[in-house]
C-alpha positions in Angstrom: 30.3 -9.3 -5.3 28.3 -12.2 -6.3 27.4 -13.4 -9.6 23.8 -14.6 -10.1 22.8 -16.1 -13.0 18.6 -16.2 -12.5 18.1 -15.0 -15.4 19.3 -17.9 -17.2 17.4 -20.4 -15.0 14.1 -19.1 -15.7 14.4 -19.2 -19.3 15.6 -23.0 -18.9 12.5 -23.4 -16.7 10.0 -21.7 -19.3 11.3 -23.8 -22.0 10.8 -27.2 -20.9 7.3 -26.8 -20.3 7.1 -25.2 -23.9 9.0 -27.9 -25.8 7.1 -30.7 -23.8 3.8 -28.9 -24.5 4.7 -29.1 -28.1 5.8 -32.5 -28.2 2.3 -33.7 -26.8 0.6 -31.3 -29.2 2.5 -33.1 -32.4 1.7 -36.4 -30.9 -2.1 -35.9 -30.4 -2.2 -34.3 -34.1 -0.6 -37.6 -35.5 -2.8 -39.7 -33.5 -6.4 -37.7 -34.7 -4.9 -37.8 -38.1 -4.4 -41.4 -38.5 -7.4 -43.3 -36.3 -10.4 -40.4 -36.5 -10.2 -38.8 -39.7 -12.6 -39.8 -42.0 -11.0 -41.7 -44.8 -11.2 -45.0 -45.3 -8.0 -45.4 -47.5 -5.5 -48.1 -47.5 -2.4 -47.5 -46.9 0.7 -48.3 -49.3 1.6 -51.5 -47.2 -1.4 -53.0 -47.3 -2.3 -52.7 -50.5 0.8 -54.2 -52.3 0.0 -57.6 -53.8 2.5 -60.1 -53.3 4.3 -61.5 -56.3 3.4 -64.8 -57.8 5.9 -67.4 -57.2 6.5 -69.6 -60.2 9.1 -73.1 -60.1 10.4 -73.5 -63.4 10.8 -77.5 -62.8 12.3 -77.9 -66.3 15.8 -77.4 -65.0 15.5 -80.8 -63.6 15.7 -82.2 -67.1 19.0 -81.0 -67.7 21.6 -83.8 -68.5 24.2 -82.5 -66.3 22.0 -83.1 -63.2 20.9 -86.8 -64.1 24.4 -87.6 -64.2 25.0 -86.9 -60.9 25.1 -89.9 -58.3 24.1 -89.7 -54.4 27.0 -89.8 -51.8 27.1 -93.1 -49.8 25.6 -93.5 -46.5 28.1 -92.4 -43.8 27.6 -94.8 -40.9 28.7 -93.6 -37.2 31.4 -95.2 -35.9 31.1 -98.4 -33.7 34.3 -97.4 -31.2 33.5 -94.8 -28.2 35.1 -91.6 -28.7 36.5 -89.6 -25.8 36.7 -90.3 -22.2 34.4 -91.2 -19.7 34.6 -88.7 -17.6 36.6 -85.2 -19.9 37.0 -83.1 -16.8 39.6 -85.6 -14.7 43.2 -84.3 -15.4 45.3 -86.8 -17.6 47.6 -89.5 -15.6 51.2 -88.6 -15.6 
């Protein structure tokens, strides 16, 4: 006697198109609501005004900052560094 699973297969074939249809209807609803609704309200992201930036230059008048000395300039070396061809093996 063979065991058949035809009833289970039929329910799966019915469930997949139903879920796809529901998913498409939800997407269409949100697109319609977002683009074609009559309201012209601004979204919360576009209505936010960025904060004004104020720089306090009084910090540069601090006496500790006036005592700082600049580093002396570091000049590049005059000698050549490394080998002419670094991929050649060392001579033994």
